[in-house]
C-alpha positions in Angstrom: 133.0 -17.1 -124.8 132.2 -14.8 -127.7 134.3 -14.7 -130.8 135.2 -11.4 -132.3 133.9 -12.2 -135.8 130.5 -10.8 -136.6 130.3 -8.9 -133.2 130.1 -5.2 -132.6 133.3 -4.3 -130.7 134.0 -1.1 -128.9 137.6 -0.3 -128.3 138.0 2.6 -126.0 141.3 4.3 -126.7 141.2 2.6 -130.1 143.0 5.6 -131.7 145.9 5.5 -129.3 149.2 3.7 -129.3 148.1 0.2 -128.2 144.5 0.7 -129.3 145.4 1.3 -132.9 147.2 -2.0 -133.1 144.3 -3.8 -131.4 141.9 -2.4 -134.0 144.2 -3.6 -136.8 144.4 -7.1 -135.3 140.6 -7.2 -135.1 140.3 -6.1 -138.7 142.6 -8.9 -139.8 140.4 -11.2 -137.8 137.5 -10.3 -140.1 135.7 -8.1 -137.6 133.4 -5.8 -139.6 131.9 -3.6 -136.9 134.7 -2.0 -134.8 134.1 1.3 -132.9 137.1 3.3 -131.9 135.7 6.6 -130.5 137.8 9.7 -130.0 137.9 11.5 -126.7 136.8 14.8 -128.3 133.5 13.1 -129.3 132.9 11.1 -126.1 134.6 12.2 -122.9 134.5 9.0 -120.9 134.9 11.0 -117.6 131.4 12.3 -118.3 128.7 9.7 -117.6 126.3 11.3 -120.0 128.8 10.9 -122.8 129.4 7.3 -121.8 125.7 6.6 -122.1 125.5 8.4 -125.4 128.5 6.3 -126.7 126.7 3.0 -125.8 123.4 4.2 -127.3 125.3 5.1 -130.5 127.3 1.9 -130.8 125.4 -0.9 -129.0 128.5 -3.1 -128.7 128.6 -6.8 -127.9 132.2 -6.7 -126.7 134.2 -3.9 -125.1 138.0 -3.7 -124.9 138.7 -0.9 -122.5 142.1 0.6 -123.3 141.3 4.3 -122.7 143.4 6.0 -120.0 145.6 8.8 -119.0 149.1 7.4 -119.1 152.7 8.6 -118.9 156.2 8.0 -117.5 157.7 9.0 -114.2 157.7 12.7 -115.0 154.0 12.8 -115.9 153.0 10.6 -113.0 154.8 12.9 -110.5 153.4 16.0 -112.0 149.7 14.9 -112.1 149.0 12.1 -109.6 145.5 13.4 -108.8 144.5 13.6 -112.5 146.0 10.2 -113.2 144.0 8.7 -110.3 140.7 10.4 -110.9 140.5 10.2 -114.6 141.4 6.6 -114.9 139.2 5.5 -112.0 136.2 7.4 -113.2 136.5 6.2 -116.8 136.9 2.6 -115.9 134.0 2.6 -113.3 131.6 4.4 -115.6 132.4 2.4 -118.8 132.1 -1.0 -117.0 128.8 0.1 -115.2 127.2 1.1 -118.5 128.5 -2.1 -120.1 126.6 -4.0 -117.5 123.4 -1.9 -117.9 123.5 -2.3 -121.7 124.0 -6.0 -121.3 127.4 -6.2 -123.1 128.4 -9.8 -123.6 132.1 -9.4 -122.6 134.3 -6.7 -121.1 138.0 -6.8 -121.4 139.7 -4.6 -118.9 143.3 -3.6 -119.4 145.2 -2.9 -116.2 148.9 -2.2 -115.8 152.1 -3.6 -114.3 152.1 -0.4 -112.1 149.4 -2.1 -110.0 151.9 -4.5 -108.5 153.5 -3.8 -105.1 156.8 -2.0 -105.2 158.6 -4.9 -103.5 157.4 -8.1 -105.1 159.2 -11.4 -105.7 160.5 -11.7 -109.3 159.0 -12.7 -111.6 155.7 -11.0 -110.6 152.9 -13.6 -110.2 149.2 -12.7 -110.4 148.7 -14.1 -106.9 151.1 -11.4 -105.5 149.0 -8.5 -106.8 147.7 -7.6 -103.3 150.9 -8.2 -101.3 151.8 -4.5 -100.8 151.6 -0.9 -102.0 152.7 0.1 -105.5 155.8 2.2 -106.4 155.2 5.7 -105.1 156.0 7.4 -108.4 153.0 5.8 -110.1 150.8 4.4 -107.3 147.8 6.6 -108.0 147.7 5.5 -111.6 148.4 1.9 -110.7 145.7 1.8 -108.0 143.1 3.4 -110.2 143.7 0.7 -112.9 143.7 -2.0 -110.2 140.1 -1.0 -109.3 139.0 -2.4 -112.7 140.0 -5.8 -111.4 137.9 -5.3 -108.2 135.0 -4.0 -110.2 135.2 -6.9 -112.7 135.3 -9.6 -110.0 132.5 -7.9 -108.0 130.3 -7.6 -111.1 131.0 -11.2 -112.1 130.0 -12.3 -108.6 126.8 -10.2 -108.2 125.6 -9.9 -111.7 127.2 -12.7 -113.6 128.9 -10.1 -115.8 131.5 -11.5 -118.1 134.6 -9.3 -117.4 138.3 -10.3 -117.6 141.4 -8.3 -116.5 144.7 -8.3 -118.2 148.0 -6.8 -116.9 150.4 -5.8 -119.7 154.0 -5.0 -118.9 155.7 -1.9 -120.3 155.0 -1.5 -124.0 157.1 -0.1 -126.9 156.9 0.0 -130.6 155.8 2.0 -133.6 153.3 4.9 -132.9 154.5 5.2 -129.3 154.4 8.6 -127.6 157.8 10.4 -127.9 156.8 13.6 -126.1 159.5 13.9 -123.3 156.9 15.4 -120.9 154.8 12.2 -120.9 156.7 9.4 -122.7 157.9 6.1 -121.2 161.6 5.1 -121.0 162.2 3.6 -124.5 160.7 6.4 -126.6 162.3 9.0 -124.3 165.7 7.4 -124.7 165.3 7.1 -128.5 164.4 10.8 -128.7 167.3 11.8 -126.5 169.8 10.0 -128.7 168.4 11.4 -131.9 168.2 14.9 -130.5 171.8 14.7 -129.3 173.0 13.5 -132.7 171.1 16.3 -134.5 172.5 18.9 -132.1 176.0 17.5 -132.2 176.0 17.0 -128.5 178.4 14.5 -126.9 176.3 13.7 -123.8 172.8 12.5 -122.8 171.5 12.6 -119.2 169.5 9.7 -117.9 167.5 9.6 -114.6 168.6 7.3 -111.8 171.7 5.0 -111.6 170.7 2.5 -114.3 170.3 -0.4 -111.9 166.5 -0.9 -112.0 165.3 -3.6 -114.4 162.4 -3.6 -116.7 160.5 -6.0 -118.9 159.2 -4.7 -122.3 156.7 -6.1 -124.7 156.4 -5.2 -128.4 153.1 -3.5 -128.9 151.9 -5.8 -131.7 152.5 -8.8 -129.5 150.4 -7.2 -126.7 147.6 -6.4 -129.2 147.7 -10.1 -130.3 147.4 -11.2 -126.6 144.4 -8.9 -126.0 142.6 -10.3 -129.0 143.4 -13.9 -128.0 142.2 -13.3 -124.5 139.0 -11.7 -125.8 138.3 -14.8 -127.8 139.7 -17.4 -125.5 139.6 -16.5 -121.8 136.7 -16.2 -119.5 137.8 -16.4 -115.8 137.9 -13.9 -112.9 141.6 -14.3 -112.3 143.9 -11.5 -113.6 146.4 -12.5 -116.3 149.9 -11.0 -116.9 150.8 -10.1 -120.5 154.5 -9.9 -121.1 157.6 -11.2 -122.7 159.1 -13.0 -119.6 162.5 -11.3 -119.5 164.1 -8.3 -117.9 166.9 -5.9 -118.8 168.6 -3.2 -116.7 168.0 0.4 -117.6 171.8 0.7 -117.9 172.0 -2.0 -120.5 168.9 -0.6 -122.2 170.5 2.8 -122.6 173.6 1.4 -124.1 171.6 -0.8 -126.5 169.5 2.1 -127.7 172.5 4.3 -128.1 174.1 1.7 -130.3 171.0 1.2 -132.4 170.5 4.9 -132.9 174.1 5.6 -133.6 174.7 7.9 -130.6 178.4 7.6 -129.6 178.6 10.2 -126.9 178.8 10.0 -123.1 175.9 8.7 -120.9 175.6 10.6 -117.6 173.4 9.3 -114.8 171.5 11.9 -112.7 171.2 10.0 -109.4 169.3 12.8 -107.8 166.3 11.8 -109.9 164.2 8.6 -109.1 164.7 5.4 -111.0 161.3 3.9 -110.2 160.6 0.4 -109.0 163.7 -1.7 -108.5 162.7 -4.7 -110.7 159.9 -5.6 -113.0 159.5 -8.9 -114.7 156.3 -10.9 -115.1 155.5 -14.6 -114.8 153.7 -15.1 -118.1 152.9 -18.8 -117.7 149.1 -18.2 -117.1 148.6 -16.4 -120.4 150.3 -19.2 -122.3 148.4 -21.9 -120.3 144.9 -20.2 -120.5 144.8 -18.9 -124.1 148.1 -19.8 -125.8 149.8 -16.4 -125.8 153.6 -16.2 -126.1 155.5 -13.1 -127.2 157.0 -13.6 -130.7 159.1 -10.4 -131.3 162.7 -10.4 -130.1 163.6 -7.4 -128.1 166.4 -6.0 -130.3 164.3 -6.6 -133.4 161.4 -4.7 -131.8 163.7 -1.9 -130.9 165.0 -1.7 -134.5 161.4 -1.5 -135.8 160.6 1.2 -133.3 163.7 3.3 -134.1 163.0 2.9 -137.9 159.4 4.1 -137.4 160.6 7.1 -135.3 163.3 8.0 -137.9 160.7 8.0 -140.7 158.2 10.0 -138.5 160.9 12.6 -137.8 161.7 13.0 -141.4 158.0 13.4 -142.3 157.6 16.0 -139.6 160.6 17.9 -141.0 159.0 17.9 -144.4 155.7 19.0 -143.1 157.3 21.9 -141.2 159.2 23.3 -144.2 
């Protein structure tokens, strides 16, 4: 298993939410050659651009984080794009990694790959027991194909690829655009906007009953680096915190932490997504010693503080 020190490491999506934290963890590890290409320079949907990227960087290790992602709104609006772009990027990047004889490929999947109705906590062995939640199935299945490709390439070519399944992430630098954000940043923004506009109500999709598990982004970045250095098997590995919270409790917690004191109205005409999500995280701890360290409320406080500072900066910039 290659260590990250003194290796050329290509982090696709390295300028994004999770990727930027992974790059920072690698830098702290003493990695001196880290490539974090931007999509404007290398469109990973274009195979010629992928080849050019490999020729320019010649990496030893690839951590493939690049993807088109979003919450329920974005997934419902662009299911075809979410499927095609994610499928093509993953397939082409892994194929060129094989051809360029990359030493290790770390593929990042998604909890959306799990079947809609799965026994809780989700275990890696249940990954093929049914069809994913309809609202994000195209995205989840496209990312799931990275596992199929990784295992097939390991079997036929001896290609060293691993596959990690992170749960829903949150933290500083998250996407707060309501058209594409996930539930935590969307709720934080709703609360701040309501306070700013002196509104006494926020509207939330669903009935609040679904449960979710959330992992602080820095913990996830740490897990990815640990797996890159310490895991080398074909079996997929869940990356999570090992707990679940209902959306209803989450909304009330975020409202309290942001200072929103108004009414919460549930729009039950809108979908709430998969009924429950919580991962069995024992394999990650057993195989490479990862355990989440950041308490959920503390992580939320850090995220809210970052967003508050970011909003203030934006306000100054727009003056």
